[in-house]
C-alpha positions in Angstrom: 24.9 20.2 6.4 21.1 20.1 6.3 20.8 20.6 2.5 21.5 16.9 2.0 19.6 15.7 5.0 16.3 17.7 4.7 14.5 17.2 1.4 11.1 17.8 -0.2 9.4 15.4 -2.5 5.8 16.1 -3.6 5.1 12.3 -3.5 6.1 12.1 0.2 4.1 13.7 3.0 2.5 16.2 0.5 5.9 17.8 -0.2 6.6 18.9 3.3 10.3 19.0 4.3 11.3 15.6 5.6 14.4 13.9 6.9 15.8 12.1 3.8 15.0 8.4 3.6 12.1 8.7 6.2 8.6 10.0 6.5 9.6 12.1 9.5 8.7 15.8 8.8 10.6 18.8 10.1 7.2 19.8 11.5 7.0 16.6 13.6 10.4 17.3 15.1 9.5 20.9 16.0 6.2 19.8 17.5 7.9 17.1 19.6 10.3 19.8 20.9 7.4 22.1 21.6 5.7 19.3 23.5 8.7 19.0 25.8 10.6 16.2 24.1 14.4 16.4 24.3 16.5 15.4 21.3 17.3 12.2 23.2 13.6 11.5 23.6 13.1 11.9 19.9 16.0 9.6 19.2 14.6 7.0 21.5 11.1 7.3 20.0 12.5 7.1 16.4 15.5 4.8 16.7 16.2 5.0 13.0 17.1 8.7 13.3 20.4 10.1 14.5 21.4 13.3 16.2 22.7 14.9 13.0 19.3 14.4 11.3 17.4 15.9 14.2 19.8 18.8 14.3 19.4 19.3 10.6 15.6 19.5 11.0 16.0 22.1 13.8 18.5 24.1 11.6 16.1 24.0 8.6 13.2 25.3 10.7 15.4 28.1 12.2 16.5 29.1 8.7 12.9 29.2 7.4 11.9 31.5 10.3 15.0 33.7 9.8 14.0 34.2 6.2 10.4 35.2 7.0 9.5 38.9 6.5 7.3 40.2 9.3 4.5 42.6 8.5 3.1 45.1 10.9 -0.5 44.4 12.0 
């Protein structure tokens, strides 16, 4: 699902993962959630987004974290 929705383009937002066709980064979506925004709040703040796009951003972030290798301190 998210492969076609989340893209990277070095010419847009310094190559950070974004929601295709926007300048909304996955990072922004995650930070909004961390700040207490609900998905509905995000949709209201960014009316050009839809629920599938926000879900794809969250899924992308989860996959990135799942693929991280943790090292012992």
